[in-house]
Short mmCIF file of the C-alpha atoms (twelve columns), coordinates in Angstrom:
data_MODEL
# 
_entry.id   MODEL 
# 
loop_
_atom_site.group_PDB 
_atom_site.id 
_atom_site.type_symbol 
_atom_site.label_atom_id 
_atom_site.label_alt_id 
_atom_site.label_comp_id 
_atom_site.label_asym_id 
_atom_site.label_seq_id 
_atom_site.Cartn_x 
_atom_site.Cartn_y 
_atom_site.Cartn_z 
_atom_site.pdbx_PDB_model_num 
ATOM 1   C CA . MET A 1   48.542 -33.853 41.260 1 
ATOM 2   C CA . PRO A 2   45.223 -35.061 42.759 1 
ATOM 3   C CA . LYS A 3   44.825 -38.716 43.669 1 
ATOM 4   C CA . SER A 4   42.056 -41.133 42.822 1 
ATOM 5   C CA . MET A 5   39.896 -42.479 45.641 1 
ATOM 6   C CA . THR A 6   40.138 -46.047 44.330 1 
ATOM 7   C CA . GLY A 7   43.105 -48.258 45.148 1 
ATOM 8   C CA . TYR A 8   44.102 -51.715 46.350 1 
ATOM 9   C CA . ALA A 9   47.158 -53.301 47.932 1 
ATOM 10  C CA . LYS A 10  47.947 -56.531 49.729 1 
ATOM 11  C CA . LEU A 11  51.150 -57.261 51.589 1 
ATOM 12  C CA . GLN A 12  52.329 -60.379 53.411 1 
ATOM 13  C CA . THR A 13  55.343 -60.658 55.692 1 
ATOM 14  C CA . LEU A 14  56.909 -63.686 57.357 1 
ATOM 15  C CA . LEU A 15  58.766 -62.945 60.594 1 
ATOM 16  C CA . ASP A 16  60.368 -65.183 63.211 1 
ATOM 17  C CA . GLU A 17  57.249 -65.229 65.361 1 
ATOM 18  C CA . TYR A 18  54.423 -64.177 63.051 1 
ATOM 19  C CA . LYS A 19  52.978 -64.437 59.603 1 
ATOM 20  C CA . ILE A 20  51.292 -61.086 58.957 1 
ATOM 21  C CA . SER A 21  49.158 -60.119 55.992 1 
ATOM 22  C CA . CYS A 22  47.368 -56.852 55.358 1 
ATOM 23  C CA . GLU A 23  44.827 -56.002 52.675 1 
ATOM 24  C CA . VAL A 24  43.607 -52.442 52.041 1 
ATOM 25  C CA . LYS A 25  40.939 -51.491 49.517 1 
ATOM 26  C CA . THR A 26  39.663 -47.944 48.933 1 
ATOM 27  C CA . LEU A 27  36.530 -46.847 47.092 1 
ATOM 28  C CA . ASN A 28  34.717 -43.608 46.298 1 
ATOM 29  C CA . SER A 29  32.927 -41.828 49.121 1 
ATOM 30  C CA . LYS A 30  31.781 -38.295 49.957 1 
ATOM 31  C CA . GLY A 31  33.921 -38.311 53.099 1 
ATOM 32  C CA . LEU A 32  36.303 -40.662 54.869 1 
ATOM 33  C CA . SER A 33  35.005 -43.891 56.367 1 
ATOM 34  C CA . VAL A 34  37.254 -46.667 57.654 1 
ATOM 35  C CA . ASP A 35  36.141 -50.271 58.159 1 
ATOM 36  C CA . VAL A 36  38.625 -52.371 60.129 1 
ATOM 37  C CA . SER A 37  38.919 -56.134 60.613 1 
ATOM 38  C CA . LEU A 38  41.495 -57.307 63.171 1 
ATOM 39  C CA . PRO A 39  42.433 -60.505 65.011 1 
ATOM 40  C CA . TYR A 40  40.405 -60.545 68.207 1 
ATOM 41  C CA . PHE A 41  43.477 -60.087 70.419 1 
ATOM 42  C CA . LEU A 42  44.170 -56.781 68.593 1 
ATOM 43  C CA . ASN A 43  40.633 -55.409 68.823 1 
ATOM 44  C CA . SER A 44  41.854 -52.749 71.254 1 
ATOM 45  C CA . LYS A 45  44.002 -51.330 68.421 1 
ATOM 46  C CA . GLU A 46  41.110 -50.445 66.097 1 
ATOM 47  C CA . LEU A 47  41.309 -46.712 66.890 1 
ATOM 48  C CA . ASP A 48  45.060 -46.820 66.314 1 
ATOM 49  C CA . VAL A 49  44.485 -48.367 62.883 1 
ATOM 50  C CA . ILE A 50  41.957 -45.661 61.991 1 
ATOM 51  C CA . SER A 51  44.368 -42.964 63.150 1 
ATOM 52  C CA . ILE A 52  47.144 -44.401 60.961 1 
ATOM 53  C CA . VAL A 53  44.833 -44.613 57.941 1 
ATOM 54  C CA . LYS A 54  43.941 -40.925 58.350 1 
ATOM 55  C CA . ARG A 55  47.611 -40.011 58.018 1 
ATOM 56  C CA . TYR A 56  47.671 -41.497 54.528 1 
ATOM 57  C CA . ILE A 57  44.125 -41.069 53.217 1 
ATOM 58  C CA . SER A 58  41.770 -38.125 53.674 1 
ATOM 59  C CA . ARG A 59  38.764 -39.155 51.577 1 
ATOM 60  C CA . GLY A 60  37.167 -42.407 50.449 1 
ATOM 61  C CA . LYS A 61  35.766 -45.620 51.863 1 
ATOM 62  C CA . VAL A 62  38.676 -47.629 53.262 1 
ATOM 63  C CA . ASN A 63  38.514 -51.339 54.077 1 
ATOM 64  C CA . VAL A 64  41.416 -52.656 56.170 1 
ATOM 65  C CA . ARG A 65  41.903 -56.378 56.792 1 
ATOM 66  C CA . LEU A 66  44.806 -57.301 59.047 1 
ATOM 67  C CA . TYR A 67  45.720 -60.920 59.850 1 
ATOM 68  C CA . VAL A 68  48.331 -62.140 62.339 1 
ATOM 69  C CA . LYS A 69  49.248 -65.822 62.633 1 
ATOM 70  C CA . PHE A 70  51.548 -66.943 65.436 1 
ATOM 71  C CA . LEU A 71  54.358 -69.280 64.384 1 
ATOM 72  C CA . ARG A 72  55.207 -70.287 67.938 1 
ATOM 73  C CA . PRO A 73  53.071 -72.212 70.453 1 
ATOM 74  C CA . VAL A 74  50.459 -70.082 72.171 1 
ATOM 75  C CA . GLN A 75  48.980 -70.864 75.556 1 
ATOM 76  C CA . VAL A 76  45.365 -71.992 75.213 1 
ATOM 77  C CA . SER A 77  42.724 -72.691 77.863 1 
ATOM 78  C CA . PHE A 78  39.574 -74.737 77.311 1 
ATOM 79  C CA . ASP A 79  36.206 -73.946 78.901 1 
ATOM 80  C CA . PHE A 80  34.958 -77.424 79.857 1 
ATOM 81  C CA . SER A 81  31.877 -76.042 81.587 1 
ATOM 82  C CA . MET A 82  30.772 -74.259 78.436 1 
ATOM 83  C CA . VAL A 83  31.369 -77.340 76.258 1 
ATOM 84  C CA . ARG A 84  29.476 -79.537 78.716 1 
ATOM 85  C CA . THR A 85  26.507 -77.145 78.408 1 
ATOM 86  C CA . TYR A 86  26.693 -77.292 74.608 1 
ATOM 87  C CA . PHE A 87  26.829 -81.089 74.788 1 
ATOM 88  C CA . GLU A 88  23.702 -81.296 76.949 1 
ATOM 89  C CA . ILE A 89  21.792 -78.878 74.704 1 
ATOM 90  C CA . LEU A 90  22.763 -80.776 71.548 1 
ATOM 91  C CA . ASN A 91  21.653 -84.045 73.115 1 
ATOM 92  C CA . GLU A 92  18.350 -82.483 74.086 1 
ATOM 93  C CA . VAL A 93  17.826 -81.221 70.534 1 
ATOM 94  C CA . ARG A 94  18.729 -84.655 69.137 1 
ATOM 95  C CA . GLU A 95  16.207 -86.417 71.405 1 
ATOM 96  C CA . ASN A 96  13.382 -83.919 70.800 1 
ATOM 97  C CA . LEU A 97  13.820 -84.111 67.035 1 
ATOM 98  C CA . SER A 98  14.428 -87.867 67.037 1 
ATOM 99  C CA . ILE A 99  17.756 -87.519 65.311 1 
ATOM 100 C CA . PRO A 100 19.438 -90.951 65.208 1 
ATOM 101 C CA . SER A 101 23.073 -89.776 65.167 1 
ATOM 102 C CA . THR A 102 24.927 -89.102 68.396 1 
ATOM 103 C CA . VAL A 103 26.790 -85.979 69.482 1 
ATOM 104 C CA . ASP A 104 30.546 -86.439 69.000 1 
ATOM 105 C CA . LEU A 105 33.696 -84.426 69.526 1 
ATOM 106 C CA . SER A 106 33.688 -82.885 66.040 1 
ATOM 107 C CA . HIS A 107 30.362 -81.192 66.823 1 
ATOM 108 C CA . LEU A 108 31.697 -79.696 70.040 1 
ATOM 109 C CA . LEU A 109 34.885 -78.413 68.424 1 
ATOM 110 C CA . ASN A 110 32.783 -76.106 66.213 1 
ATOM 111 C CA . PHE A 111 32.171 -73.902 69.230 1 
ATOM 112 C CA . ARG A 112 35.247 -71.730 68.915 1 
ATOM 113 C CA . ASP A 113 34.414 -69.630 71.972 1 
ATOM 114 C CA . ALA A 114 35.298 -72.618 74.144 1 
ATOM 115 C CA . PHE A 115 38.962 -72.010 73.310 1 
ATOM 116 C CA . GLN A 116 40.655 -69.040 74.950 1 
ATOM 117 C CA . PHE A 117 44.059 -67.914 73.697 1 
ATOM 118 C CA . GLU A 118 45.932 -66.249 76.508 1 
ATOM 119 C CA . PHE A 119 48.099 -63.277 75.544 1 
ATOM 120 C CA . SER A 120 49.970 -60.998 77.898 1 
ATOM 121 C CA . ASN A 121 50.093 -57.254 77.286 1 
ATOM 122 C CA . ASP A 122 53.673 -57.683 76.100 1 
ATOM 123 C CA . ASP A 123 52.545 -60.312 73.578 1 
ATOM 124 C CA . ILE A 124 49.854 -57.982 72.247 1 
ATOM 125 C CA . GLU A 125 52.133 -54.941 72.013 1 
ATOM 126 C CA . HIS A 126 54.877 -56.933 70.329 1 
ATOM 127 C CA . ALA A 127 52.462 -58.366 67.746 1 
ATOM 128 C CA . TRP A 128 50.931 -54.927 67.178 1 
ATOM 129 C CA . ALA A 129 54.330 -53.333 66.583 1 
ATOM 130 C CA . SER A 130 55.009 -55.803 63.761 1 
ATOM 131 C CA . ALA A 131 51.478 -55.575 62.367 1 
ATOM 132 C CA . ARG A 132 51.622 -51.776 62.359 1 
ATOM 133 C CA . GLU A 133 54.705 -51.789 60.152 1 
ATOM 134 C CA . VAL A 134 52.976 -54.058 57.644 1 
ATOM 135 C CA . LEU A 135 49.861 -51.862 57.756 1 
ATOM 136 C CA . GLU A 136 51.848 -48.715 56.993 1 
ATOM 137 C CA . GLU A 137 53.713 -50.346 54.115 1 
ATOM 138 C CA . THR A 138 50.396 -51.517 52.654 1 
ATOM 139 C CA . LEU A 139 48.938 -48.024 52.960 1 
ATOM 140 C CA . LYS A 140 51.974 -46.577 51.171 1 
ATOM 141 C CA . GLN A 141 51.328 -48.954 48.269 1 
ATOM 142 C CA . VAL A 142 47.654 -47.966 48.194 1 
ATOM 143 C CA . VAL A 143 48.627 -44.289 48.070 1 
ATOM 144 C CA . GLU A 144 50.943 -45.012 45.132 1 
ATOM 145 C CA . GLU A 145 48.129 -46.805 43.293 1 
ATOM 146 C CA . ARG A 146 45.761 -43.920 43.968 1 
ATOM 147 C CA . ALA A 147 48.375 -41.488 42.668 1 
ATOM 148 C CA . LYS A 148 48.811 -43.442 39.412 1 
ATOM 149 C CA . GLU A 149 45.065 -43.589 38.842 1 
ATOM 150 C CA . GLY A 150 44.782 -39.929 39.815 1 
ATOM 151 C CA . GLN A 151 47.296 -38.985 37.123 1 
ATOM 152 C CA . LYS A 152 45.120 -40.594 34.448 1 
ATOM 153 C CA . LEU A 153 41.998 -38.873 35.773 1 
ATOM 154 C CA . THR A 154 43.784 -35.531 35.954 1 
ATOM 155 C CA . GLU A 155 44.827 -35.729 32.306 1 
ATOM 156 C CA . ASP A 156 41.188 -36.287 31.330 1 
ATOM 157 C CA . LEU A 157 40.050 -33.405 33.528 1 
ATOM 158 C CA . LYS A 158 42.680 -31.099 32.044 1 
ATOM 159 C CA . SER A 159 41.505 -31.994 28.546 1 
ATOM 160 C CA . MET A 160 37.902 -31.194 29.496 1 
ATOM 161 C CA . THR A 161 38.961 -27.920 31.107 1 
ATOM 162 C CA . LYS A 162 40.862 -26.899 27.989 1 
ATOM 163 C CA . ARG A 163 37.809 -27.557 25.807 1 
ATOM 164 C CA . MET A 164 35.544 -25.594 28.167 1 
ATOM 165 C CA . LYS A 165 37.955 -22.646 28.003 1 
ATOM 166 C CA . GLN A 166 37.821 -22.769 24.208 1 
ATOM 167 C CA . ILE A 167 34.019 -22.749 24.366 1 
ATOM 168 C CA . VAL A 168 33.943 -19.809 26.785 1 
ATOM 169 C CA . ASN A 169 36.351 -17.817 24.598 1 
ATOM 170 C CA . ALA A 170 34.173 -18.501 21.559 1 
ATOM 171 C CA . ILE A 171 31.075 -17.395 23.477 1 
ATOM 172 C CA . SER A 172 32.890 -14.237 24.564 1 
ATOM 173 C CA . GLU A 173 33.736 -13.365 20.953 1 
ATOM 174 C CA . LYS A 174 30.167 -13.898 19.773 1 
ATOM 175 C CA . ALA A 175 28.710 -11.976 22.736 1 
ATOM 176 C CA . ASP A 176 29.821 -8.728  21.075 1 
ATOM 177 C CA . GLN A 177 27.385 -9.466  18.247 1 
ATOM 178 C CA . ILE A 178 24.340 -9.542  20.529 1 
ATOM 179 C CA . PRO A 179 23.420 -5.779  20.435 1 
ATOM 180 C CA . LYS A 180 23.603 -5.690  16.612 1 
ATOM 181 C CA . TYR A 181 21.591 -8.921  16.382 1 
ATOM 182 C CA . ILE A 182 18.905 -7.508  18.699 1 
ATOM 183 C CA . ALA A 183 18.733 -4.213  16.760 1 
ATOM 184 C CA . ASP A 184 18.336 -6.069  13.469 1 
ATOM 185 C CA . ARG A 185 15.588 -8.274  14.919 1 
ATOM 186 C CA . ILE A 186 13.641 -5.327  16.337 1 
ATOM 187 C CA . ARG A 187 13.982 -3.411  13.082 1 
ATOM 188 C CA . LYS A 188 12.876 -6.422  11.048 1 
ATOM 189 C CA . ASN A 189 9.885  -7.168  13.292 1 
ATOM 190 C CA . ALA A 190 8.819  -3.510  13.250 1 
ATOM 191 C CA . ARG A 191 8.894  -3.410  9.457  1 
ATOM 192 C CA . GLU A 192 6.756  -6.529  9.287  1 
ATOM 193 C CA . ILE A 193 4.177  -5.061  11.676 1 
ATOM 194 C CA . LEU A 194 4.136  -1.318  10.891 1 
ATOM 195 C CA . PRO A 195 2.933  0.275   7.632  1 
ATOM 196 C CA . ASP A 196 5.605  1.322   5.147  1 
ATOM 197 C CA . ASP A 197 4.955  5.027   5.681  1 
ATOM 198 C CA . VAL A 198 5.602  4.854   9.444  1 
ATOM 199 C CA . GLU A 199 9.138  5.584   10.608 1 
ATOM 200 C CA . LEU A 200 10.671 4.184   13.776 1 
ATOM 201 C CA . ASN A 201 11.275 6.649   16.582 1 
ATOM 202 C CA . LYS A 202 15.050 6.642   16.904 1 
ATOM 203 C CA . GLU A 203 15.105 7.279   20.652 1 
ATOM 204 C CA . LEU A 204 12.488 4.628   21.403 1 
ATOM 205 C CA . PHE A 205 14.279 2.188   19.129 1 
ATOM 206 C CA . GLU A 206 17.634 2.737   20.857 1 
ATOM 207 C CA . ASN A 207 16.052 2.409   24.292 1 
ATOM 208 C CA . ALA A 208 14.381 -0.877  23.314 1 
ATOM 209 C CA . VAL A 209 17.661 -2.245  21.949 1 
ATOM 210 C CA . ALA A 210 19.543 -1.158  25.091 1 
ATOM 211 C CA . LEU A 211 16.936 -2.728  27.411 1 
ATOM 212 C CA . ILE A 212 16.868 -6.080  25.633 1 
ATOM 213 C CA . ALA A 213 20.634 -6.124  25.172 1 
ATOM 214 C CA . ASP A 214 21.090 -5.509  28.885 1 
ATOM 215 C CA . ARG A 215 18.873 -8.501  29.717 1 
ATOM 216 C CA . ALA A 216 20.812 -10.622 27.231 1 
ATOM 217 C CA . ASP A 217 24.220 -9.463  28.479 1 
ATOM 218 C CA . ILE A 218 26.331 -12.537 29.335 1 
ATOM 219 C CA . ARG A 219 29.647 -10.827 30.018 1 
ATOM 220 C CA . GLU A 220 29.454 -11.438 33.781 1 
ATOM 221 C CA . GLU A 221 28.803 -15.144 33.224 1 
ATOM 222 C CA . VAL A 222 31.732 -15.328 30.818 1 
ATOM 223 C CA . VAL A 223 34.080 -13.634 33.298 1 
ATOM 224 C CA . ARG A 224 33.002 -15.982 36.091 1 
ATOM 225 C CA . LEU A 225 33.454 -19.030 33.864 1 
ATOM 226 C CA . GLN A 226 36.954 -17.903 32.909 1 
ATOM 227 C CA . SER A 227 37.780 -17.422 36.600 1 
ATOM 228 C CA . HIS A 228 36.390 -20.855 37.565 1 
ATOM 229 C CA . LEU A 229 38.294 -22.627 34.808 1 
ATOM 230 C CA . THR A 230 41.551 -20.898 35.746 1 
ATOM 231 C CA . ARG A 231 41.027 -22.002 39.344 1 
ATOM 232 C CA . ILE A 232 40.425 -25.578 38.207 1 
ATOM 233 C CA . GLU A 233 43.725 -25.550 36.314 1 
ATOM 234 C CA . GLU A 234 45.477 -24.478 39.537 1 
ATOM 235 C CA . LEU A 235 43.771 -27.179 41.596 1 
ATOM 236 C CA . LEU A 236 44.677 -29.891 39.093 1 
ATOM 237 C CA . GLU A 237 48.341 -29.121 39.753 1 
ATOM 238 C CA . SER A 238 47.931 -29.452 43.513 1 
ATOM 239 C CA . ASP A 239 49.058 -32.457 45.564 1 
ATOM 240 C CA . GLN A 240 46.441 -31.736 48.227 1 
ATOM 241 C CA . PRO A 241 42.937 -33.302 48.362 1 
ATOM 242 C CA . VAL A 242 40.832 -31.072 46.103 1 
ATOM 243 C CA . GLY A 243 37.879 -33.299 45.155 1 
ATOM 244 C CA . ASP A 244 35.284 -31.439 47.233 1 
ATOM 245 C CA . LEU A 245 36.365 -28.027 45.925 1 
ATOM 246 C CA . LEU A 246 36.452 -29.249 42.329 1 
ATOM 247 C CA . ASN A 247 32.948 -30.636 42.763 1 
ATOM 248 C CA . PHE A 248 31.685 -27.272 44.039 1 
ATOM 249 C CA . ILE A 249 33.312 -25.349 41.180 1 
ATOM 250 C CA . SER A 250 31.892 -27.776 38.605 1 
ATOM 251 C CA . GLN A 251 28.396 -27.040 39.919 1 
ATOM 252 C CA . GLU A 252 29.042 -23.310 39.538 1 
ATOM 253 C CA . ILE A 253 30.246 -23.843 35.972 1 
ATOM 254 C CA . SER A 254 27.068 -25.735 35.073 1 
ATOM 255 C CA . ARG A 255 25.019 -22.929 36.618 1 
ATOM 256 C CA . GLU A 256 26.805 -20.277 34.519 1 
ATOM 257 C CA . PHE A 257 26.260 -22.246 31.306 1 
ATOM 258 C CA . ASN A 258 22.567 -22.598 32.208 1 
ATOM 259 C CA . THR A 259 22.300 -18.829 32.711 1 
ATOM 260 C CA . ILE A 260 23.927 -18.201 29.339 1 
ATOM 261 C CA . LEU A 261 21.438 -20.580 27.745 1 
ATOM 262 C CA . SER A 262 18.505 -18.734 29.315 1 
ATOM 263 C CA . LYS A 263 19.828 -15.345 28.163 1 
ATOM 264 C CA . SER A 264 21.107 -16.416 24.776 1 
ATOM 265 C CA . ARG A 265 19.747 -14.627 21.698 1 
ATOM 266 C CA . LEU A 266 22.139 -16.221 19.233 1 
ATOM 267 C CA . LEU A 267 21.887 -19.838 18.105 1 
ATOM 268 C CA . GLU A 268 25.673 -20.112 17.950 1 
ATOM 269 C CA . ILE A 269 25.975 -19.124 21.596 1 
ATOM 270 C CA . SER A 270 23.214 -21.561 22.605 1 
ATOM 271 C CA . ASN A 271 24.978 -24.410 20.825 1 
ATOM 272 C CA . LEU A 272 28.291 -23.562 22.493 1 
ATOM 273 C CA . ALA A 273 26.670 -23.288 25.927 1 
ATOM 274 C CA . LEU A 274 24.977 -26.668 25.446 1 
ATOM 275 C CA . GLU A 275 28.306 -28.265 24.617 1 
ATOM 276 C CA . GLY A 276 29.878 -26.570 27.608 1 
ATOM 277 C CA . LYS A 277 27.109 -27.832 29.884 1 
ATOM 278 C CA . TYR A 278 27.569 -31.373 28.555 1 
ATOM 279 C CA . ILE A 279 31.333 -31.319 29.167 1 
ATOM 280 C CA . ALA A 280 30.747 -29.857 32.642 1 
ATOM 281 C CA . SER A 281 28.485 -32.818 33.465 1 
ATOM 282 C CA . GLN A 282 31.190 -35.264 32.334 1 
ATOM 283 C CA . PHE A 283 33.715 -33.305 34.363 1 
ATOM 284 C CA . LYS A 284 31.535 -33.634 37.461 1 
ATOM 285 C CA . GLU A 285 31.242 -37.415 36.985 1 
ATOM 286 C CA . GLN A 286 35.028 -37.784 36.813 1 
ATOM 287 C CA . ILE A 287 35.549 -35.598 39.882 1 
ATOM 288 C CA . ALA A 288 33.552 -38.147 41.904 1 
ATOM 289 C CA . ASN A 289 36.707 -40.313 41.717 1 
ATOM 290 C CA . ILE A 290 39.101 -37.618 42.959 1 
ATOM 291 C CA . GLU A 291 40.256 -37.483 46.568 1 
# 
């Protein structure tokens, strides 16, 4: 069954050395886009995160926030030269602007780039191994949420598809009445225009009915609609991403209903086609949420 593109999960794990939390949020999108936020010492793993996300999600806007807090002491170096430069600049600003307060340590500690956390490659790989497990568990939860939401959407889409099939079947039944309706209209119009003593030429009359009936023939549109709706029913049972294909088919369905409306000679068919077009538009809106 198709999945929704919207989902959210947050997972937090406490290990011996780390406190790791991961938050994943997914939204609707035409394709797949992944936005990643990592601790700076894991910035080199951004492509790995994107690759992992692609294994779980094929469509949608995905926001990944991964946090790693060390629970053991970490070696830190301090850039005194940089802080000394900041101190001199702040003093210069204070003097030029005649600011009475002095520069103190709290001001200098705001410059986070003065602190350098030193991690070895082993430290980074070890932290990443733990963070990756949390990331994958979070993604699994997101997929489950998307599946639950997708089930609700699919039920709505199935209901709409069933109604459209009923409409198409009703149009198909009434389409057989079109030639008789056209013949009656031509005969009635001719009687209103021609004198009573003038008889209709049978051959000309039949040719006129055949020509107009051919232009008003909607059997091809009906057959295509039935085929599209059957295909939709198949796709709604699939576990694969089908949002793009469903969107394309919904456009074709709207086009067929529009053609029927332009050809329609019977008010009943026009009313049915209008309802079908309206449901098709609702169907298309719901598909925007399907992966």
